N, C-alpha and C positions, 0 to 999 in steps of 0.2 A: 679863626680859624679851624677851632675844635670845633664847632656849629657845623661850619660848612665839609668839613672831611667826615663827620657824624652824617650829614643827611646822605651826602656823596655814597658813602658805603652804604646807609639804607636804602639808596635807591638802588646800589647793582645786587645787592642780595633779593630785594622784592622782583627785580629785571632777570636775575637765575632762576627764583621759583617760578616767574611766570613762563620762563624758556621752558620749565621742565615741565609744567602744568600743560603747556600748548604740545609738547612733545607726547606727554602723555596719550592725550585726547586725540590726536591723530594716529597714536598706536592705538587707542579704544578702536577709535573709527573704521582703523583698517581690519581689525580683526572680524570671525562670522559670529554674528549674535544669535544665540539660540532663541528661536522662538518657537519651539515643541510647547505643547499645551495639554497636560494631561486631563483637564475636562473635555477636550474635543473628541471625538472618534477618530478614526486610524485615517482615513480615507481624508477626511479634511485636512487633518495635518500633513497627510502625504502630500497633497495638493499645494499647501501653503508651503513646504518645504524647498517642493522640485522647482517651485518658483524661483525662489531666494537662491539655489544653488545655479539654476539657469543661468540668473543675471551677474552671477560671480563672473571675473575675468582672471582669475587663478589656477593656478596649476594642482594638479590632483594633489602631489604632496604636502603642498602648501594645505588645501581644504581638509587631508587628511588627520593632519596634525592638530589642526584649529577643533574639530569633530572631536579629537580624543579630550580636549579639556572640555568635552561638556559631561552630564551627570550619567551616568548607566540607563537610567530610562530612555535618555533623549538620542542615545548613540547609536541602536542599530535602524530607529527612523531615518538620520541622517545620511548612513552607509548605504541605505537601501537605494532613497533618492538619489546618491551620488553615483551607485552605478547606472540608475536611469539615465541619467546625465550623460555617461559616458558612453550609454549604450544608442543613445540617440545621435551621438558623434563618431560614432563607429570607431571608439577608442575599447577594446574590449581585453585588453590584454591582462590589465589589473583587474577586472571584473570579480572573476572568479577569488580571488582572495578574500576581496572585500564583500562578498556575500558567506563568505566561511565564517567572515566576523560579526555579519548579522547573526545568523541562525539565533547561537546559544544566548544571544540577548532577548530576543522575541520568544526563544521557548524558557527562560526566564521568567517574562513575563506572562506567559502561555498566551498570546499573541499569535495565532495557528494564522491571521489572513497573511501576516505579516512572513511567518516560514514560506504559505504558499506563494507569495512574491518573490522571496528569495530564490524558489524553485522555476518559478514562470523567465525569472530573468538569467537564471543558470540554464535552462534549454534554449532561451534564445542564443545565449554564445556558443552554446557546444552546435547547434544549427550551423552557422557562421562559421565554427572552424574546421565542422564536415565531421561530429563523433556521433555516430546513427546511435550507441548504444546508451549516449548521455544522453541525446534529447528524448529518447524514450524515457529512460528513466526521468528525470527532471522533469519534463511535461506531464506524465502519470502522477508522480508525486503533488506537482501542483492539483492537478483536475481532483485527486481524490481531497486534498484539503479545502479548496474551494469550491466544494461539493457540501463540507462539511459544514462551511461558514457560508451556505445558502449563494452563494457570488457566482452563481450558472452562468454569465457571460464569461467570465473567467474562465472557468473550467470547460466553456465550450472552448472559446480560443485557444488552449492549451493542449486539446486536443485535436484541433484543425490544423496547429500548427505544425503536428507531426505528421497529418496527410499531406501538406504542401512540401515539407521539407522531402518527405520518401517518393513526391512525383517530381521533384525538379531534379531528385538524385535519379530517376529512372529505376526505383524499384517499387514498382507497380503495387504486387501483391499488398504488401505495407501499406502502401497509400489507401487504397482501396478499403483494407481492412479500418485503415483509424476514419476515413472519409464515412464511414458507415456508423462508426461510434459517434461523430460528432452528430450527425442527424438521429440519432437516436437518443442524445441530449435535448436536441433540438425539442425531439415529440414530447419528451419527457418534463421539460421544466420551462418556464418562459423567458425565451431569449430574445435580445434586442433584433427587431426587423434588418435592420443595416449588417449584422453579422449573420442571419439567415441570407441574404444576400450573397454574402462572400461566398458563405457554403454552396451555395447553387453554384456559382460562378467557377469557383476551383473544383468542384465537381464535373462540371461542364468540359473544363481544361482537360482535368483529368481522362477523361474518355475520350477528350479528341487528341490527345498523346495516345492513348492505346486504341488508336483507328476505330474505337465504337462509336462514329457519329451519331447512329439513330438516339442513342441514350444522351451524346453531348447536348444534340438538338432537343432531346424532353426538357433539359436544364436551363438550354440558353431562350425559350419562348417562353419559362416562368418569368428569368429575369427581363426579358422585354417586356413583358405585362408588367411588371414592377416599375421599371424605366419609364415608361407611357405614363403612370399616373404620376412620376416623382418630375417629370418633364426636365430632367439633364439629358439636353441633343447629343451632346457630344460622348459620354459614356451609350447612348443608345443607338448611337452612330459605330461605337465599337463592338458592341452586341450584334448587329444587323452584319457587320462584316464577317464575324466570328460565324454567324448561319450559313453565310453566303459560303464561306470555303467549306463547312460541313455537307451543305448542299452537293457542291460541286465534287466532293469525293466519292457523295454514292450517285452522282449521274442527274441528279436531280435539278438540271440546268436552266429551266424557266423558272425555280426556285430561287437558285443561288443569283440571277438575274433580276430576280424584281429587289432581293435583298440589296445585292451591290448598289441598285440605283438610288434607293432608299437611303442605304451609309451615306453615297455622294453629296444627293440634296440635303442631307443633315449636315455635313466637313463643307459646304459651299455656301451655305447659309451661315455657319459659325467661323469663316475665314480660316480652316482648319486644313493648310497647306499640306503639311506632313500627311495627314489624315487621305486628303483629296488625292495626293500623287498615288499613295498605299491603292485606294480602291478604283481609281483609273487604270492602276498597273493590273489587279484584280479581273477587272472588265475585260483588258484588252487581250488577257490569257485563256478567258470564256468565249469572248465569241470568234478567239483562232481555234479553240477546243471544239466548236460548235461548226468550222469552217465558214462562217459567215464575215466573208473580205469587206463590205461594206461596212458594216457595223466596226468591223475589228480597223480599219481605215480611220474611220468618223473618230476610234478613242486615240488612237494614234496621235493623230494631230493633236488632240486637247491635253495629248502627253507633249508635243514638241512644245507647245504655247506656254503651258507651264514651267518646261526646263527654261526657255527664253527668259520669262519671268524671275526664274531663280536659277542663276547661274552657279552656284554653288551647290550642287545635286552631287551627292554621294556616286562613288566610281562602282560601287556593286548595285546601286539601282541603275544606273547608264548601261552595264553590263546585261543584268534584265532585259533593258528595253530594247536592246542592241538584238539579244536572242530572238527574244519576240519578234522584232522586226524581220531575221531572216527567217523565221516560220512563215510569216505575211507574205513575203517577197516568193519562197517556196510555194505557198497558196496560191499566189495568182500569177507563178509561173514567171516573174522577173527576174531571170537569171543572173541580167547584168549586174542590177540592184543588189542582189540575194552576192554576187562577187565581191561588191563594194562594201557593204556590210559584214561583209565575213572578217573583210579587212580590218573596219570598226571595232569588232568584236574582239581580233585577234590583238590589237592595239589594247584596248582595253585591259582583257586579260593578264597581257603583258605589265602593263602598269601595275596591276595589283602583284603580280608577279615581282616587279621592282622593289614593291615596299616589303613584301616576303623577304627580298634579297636584303634590303640596306637593312631590315632587320640581324640578319645573319652577321652582315657585316658588322653590326654594331657587337652581337655577342662575340664574334670573332676579337673584335679590336678590346671587350673586355677581356678576353683571355689573355690576349700580348700583356696585356697591361697588369694580369695574375700574374703571369710567369715573370715579367720583370721585377714583380716586389716579391715573389720567391726566391731571385735572384740577390737581392737586396739583402734578404732575410738570411741568406747562405752569406754574404758577408758579415753580417752584424754575428752571425755566431760564429765567424772565425776569429773577427775581433775578440768577440768573450771568451773564447778557449785560451787565447793568449791572456788576455787578464785573471782567466782564473790561474795558469800557471805562475802568476807572479805572486799571488796571494795565497800560494799551497803552504809554506810552512807552516804561516799566519794560522790558516784552518789547522793545520795539525795541532797547536798549542790550542784553540780553541776546542775542538773534536775533544782533547785529553781533559780539560774544563769540564764541558758538555757529561763526558761518560761518567766524570765523577759524583756529579751531580744528580745523573741517572740514576746511577748504582744505590747513593745514597735515598732517592725518592723510591728506587723500587725496594730496598728494605725495610722502607719504612711502611710502604705500601702492605707489604708481606706480614708485618707485626702486626699494624691493623685488621688485615684478613684474620689474623690466626686469631687476634681478639676478637673479631665480629663474629667468628664461629663459634668459639667459646660461647659466648653469649646466646648465640642461636640454640646451640645444644642444650644451655641450662633451658631456653624457651621452651625447646621439643621436650623436654622431658618434664617439666613444669605440666605441659597439654597431657601430658598422656596420663601422670599421677592423677590429672582433675578426670580422665577418660575413664581412667580405673574405676575410681571413688566412685561417677556416677554409675558405669556398670554393678560394681559392688551395690549400690542403692537400687538400682534396679532390679538385680538380682534378689534381695532383700523383700522388694515391696513382692513380686512375683513369687516368692514363698510363700508370703503371708498370704497372700490371694489364694495359695493351692492350700493352706492348711484351712484357709475359714473355709473353701468349697467343698475342703473334704469332710469338715466340720457339719457343716449344713445338708449334706447329701448323707451323712448320719443320721442326724436327726431326722429329715425327711422319709429318710428307708425305716426310723425307727417307728414311726406311725402306722405306715399301712402294714409292715409286717407284722406290728403286734394288733391291730386291728383283724387281722387274718388267725395270728395265735389266739385269740380272745372270741372270734367268733366260731375256731377249732372246738374249743374246751366247751362253747356254750352249747353247740351240737352236741357234743359228748354228754352234757349233761341233761339233754331233754329226751325225754323217752316220748312224748305225747304232744303231740303242736300243730297247729294251724297250717292247712296250705298257704296260706296267704304271709303268716310269719315266717314259713320256709321260704316263701318267694322273696319275701324281704331281705333275709338273710344272706339267700346268695346272689341277690342285687349287691349287697353291701362287701360280701366278698368278692366280689368281681372288680368293685372299682378299687376297691385297696391293692388287688394283684395287679388291675389295668396300670394304674398309679404307678406303685412298684417299677414294671415291667416298661414304662415310659422314662422312668425317669434312669433306668438301670440302661436303656437303650442309647440314651441322650448321653450319658457318662462314657460307655463305649465309643459312641461316634466320635465324642469331643478327643480323649485317649488317645484315639487312634490319627485325630487330624493333628494332634501335637506332636506325635511322633512320624508325622509325614506318610502314613501308611493307605489314605486314601485317596484314590486315582481320580483324577479330572478327564471325563470322558462326556464331552458337551455331545447332543446329539437333539434333534428336532422331536419336538412334543406337542402333543393337543394340551391347552391351558385347563379346557373345561373339565375334563372327564378326569385330571388328576385332583383336579380340586376337589371334584363331589367325592373321590376316593380318599382323599386324607379328610373329611368332613365323616364320610362310613367309619374310618378307624378311630375317631376322636370317638366315635359311640355319643353323640351329645344328641341325648333325647329329649330332654327338655327345654332346648332351644331350636327355633326355627332359622333356617340359611336362605340369603336370597344371593342370585350366580348374578352378576354383569359383564357376563363373559361373552364374545361371539363366541359362535361354536365352531367356529374355522380359525379361531385364532389359535398362530404355532408359535412356540420359543425354540431358541437355540440354547439349550443348557445340560447341564447334567442331571437327570430323570432323578436320580437319588438322592445328590443333593436338595433339588428343589420340592423334591419331596419332603424332607427334612425341614429346611423353612417352611413348609406352608405349615405341615402339622405341629408345629412350635407354635406359629401365631395363631395358628385358627386353636389350639390348647390354651394359650393365653386366654383367647376371648373368651371361650368358654369359663375358664377358670375365674376367670373376674365378671360374669354375664349376671343378671338375675336371670332367674327361669319363667321362661315363657318371653324370653327380651332374643330381637332379631338382630341377626351376624350376616354383614353384608362381606361375599368375596366378588372383587371386582376385577379388571385388567385391560389396558387400552396398549395401543401401541402404535406409535409413528415411526418416520424412518430411521432413527438413532438409536431406541430404544423400548422396551417393553416395560411396563411400569403393573404391579401388583399389590394388591391392598386387600389390607382386614380391616373392617370396621367393626367396632361393638358399641353398644349401649349400657356398660357396667358403667362401674365406681369412677373410672378416671382414677386422674393423676394431676399432679400442677403442672402449668406448662413447662414453668423452670425444670421441673424433674426430667419431663419428658423430650427436652430441649438434650439433658446429660445424660439421657440416657444409652446412647451409640458413642460416648465420646470415649470413654476406656473399659478395658475388658472389667475392672476391680467393682463398676459401678453395676454390674450385672448384677453380684452377687454377692458383694460387701453389703448388708444389710445393718444398721445398729438395731432399726423398729423389730419388734416382738411380730408375732403373729403376722411375717409375711409368707404367702402362699407359694410354696418353692426356693429352688434356687438360683432359678435364673439359669442355667446354664444352657438352656433351649436358646435363649436371646444370645448366648455367646455363638454357639453352633450357625445362627442364623448370620449374623455379621462376618463369621471367616466364611462362612459357604457363599455368600454375595459379594464379598470383597475379591473372592478368587472366581467372581464372574465378571471381574473390572465393574461391578455395580456397588450402587450405594443404598443405605437404609437409613428410614428417621421414622419417628412419630410425633403426631401432635395427641393432646389429650385437654381435656377439661374433666375437673373433679364432677363427679354425681351426672357428666354428661357423655362418658364412654371416650374411648381412644380408637385411632387411627393409625396405624402401621402401615408404611407403603415398601418396596422395596424396587431398585429398577435391575434390568437385565440387560446389557447393550446389545444391539442387533447383529453385528460384527465380528461375533465368536466364530471362529473357523474351526470345524470337527476335524482329527485327521482322515474319515472315512463318511464318504458322503451314505448317508444312512434315510433312509422314508421314514415319516413322522412315526414317531411310537405309540400306540395305541392303547390308551390306558382305559379299560373297561371298569363300568360304576354304572349304578343303578341307581335311576331318576331318586332323589329325596324331595318330599315334598317339605 
């Protein structure tokens, strides 16, 4: 018995385990499987996921909950294809929120194509919800991203959909603009022929709607040629019918009859009964317009025969036929038949009016139902008021208790806010303290820099002034000396005095700029004469200069500042260049800015030193190495004056290969008053 009981229990346990396993398997089968493959490209994954979701027979909430189980990499791809499925089924209400969840995921993956599709589908939803501004915004964003990803067909469709939307809603100027943009994309990029044919057809329909039938025919003819090659006779028949209507509107009745006859033949060949009826009615109308009674009668008989074969003809079609029959009877002077047909026409029109009246009755019935519902709501409100009166006392007790709790909560909130304010105040005090320490450090560095520059200036001034003193003493001590020796002494004295003057002038200019006493007055001036003048001032007689500056190049700048910049750059080039070397001054201009460059063949410097030359003011003059030629104060002025023009300055150099310094001045500097180009007079330098 024990063994039998043990076996029974074992079987029971195994049966339960099997049932649980089967249940788990069933649940696993019902769950959506993640088929996203990171090794495949975006388009292949999109196609596979779309087919999978399209085959699912679950509601959107279930699918969304299943997708949320997936890892972050696959979520945006599934949500995008879910939006596409909903768009196909015209279930658009939840699409925007789904796509808003897609975009951050694609941005994290740097998947531009996925973001483009999100905006594309958002544009489609906006077009169905009649939001024109969103239609433009989303489709244009999609167009830009598709072009970035070289998906030109989708970029083409995004722009064309905007044009179609505005055509359908009667905003023809916007439609024309976006049709032109779509045509420009087709001319610039390789676009699928089918899409190009869609553009031509929609462009033709646009022109038809604005009554520009000649332009519409231009595009219809192109489509007719394409469909003749494709061999799709039903599509060809529709185009021929459209062409006939365009011809009819410009009174080319023979051409209209030819196209209608061709369209009718193709539709009869392909058993398109609706198309045949439409073409026959158009032919009937055409012959009445031409007052050709015999042909009109012939076509009318064919229409009557077609109606007998298809008894369920729309009332509006019968109304159009009756109206044209009235015209025919008046054309053939059959007044009795015209009177009879008039009764038929009235009956048909009355039947349409009855349909409209029945719709009004339905609306009236709905309004009555709404009124009854409002009365019921009023009764329920009265009952609710009675119930409220019954529980009023209980509410008073509840309100008292709740008020007490609220007071405690408010008190706690105020205490917590006070604590947070104290923490915030301490944090602000610490920030101010750190800021003051930073400012003190900057002032310390600035004072050190000024002390250093004054020290270097004193050193540089001592040299040339000492030379002048020694030369003066030498003049006094020499009673008889050669003329050439005298000339040499004068040249040395001149060089020493010029160096001192140039240094003092830079120092004065820099001091005034620091005090804000230099006014910025931009005006137009010719660059070449100004460059030549600056070269003459530098008195560089042992170097040659080359000018690559157009004679008519005009720059808008403060002439005094620009002269100081050029003079300092030329002086530096001369200072660090060997004798008989060439210094090149060049300038070029584009729509945005003018670039001026000074290039020498001197000793140069390291590339890293050249890059850091204009990073900080201190690097201009705080030098640790001995034997530095000058203070570098000129470069400080150059940087400050260029930046006052909203421009930039930089340098490049290599050891023993020379240095190249250039600066740019924007072209959009606006002067306070219009002036003629400043004429700088300078003599030619060989």
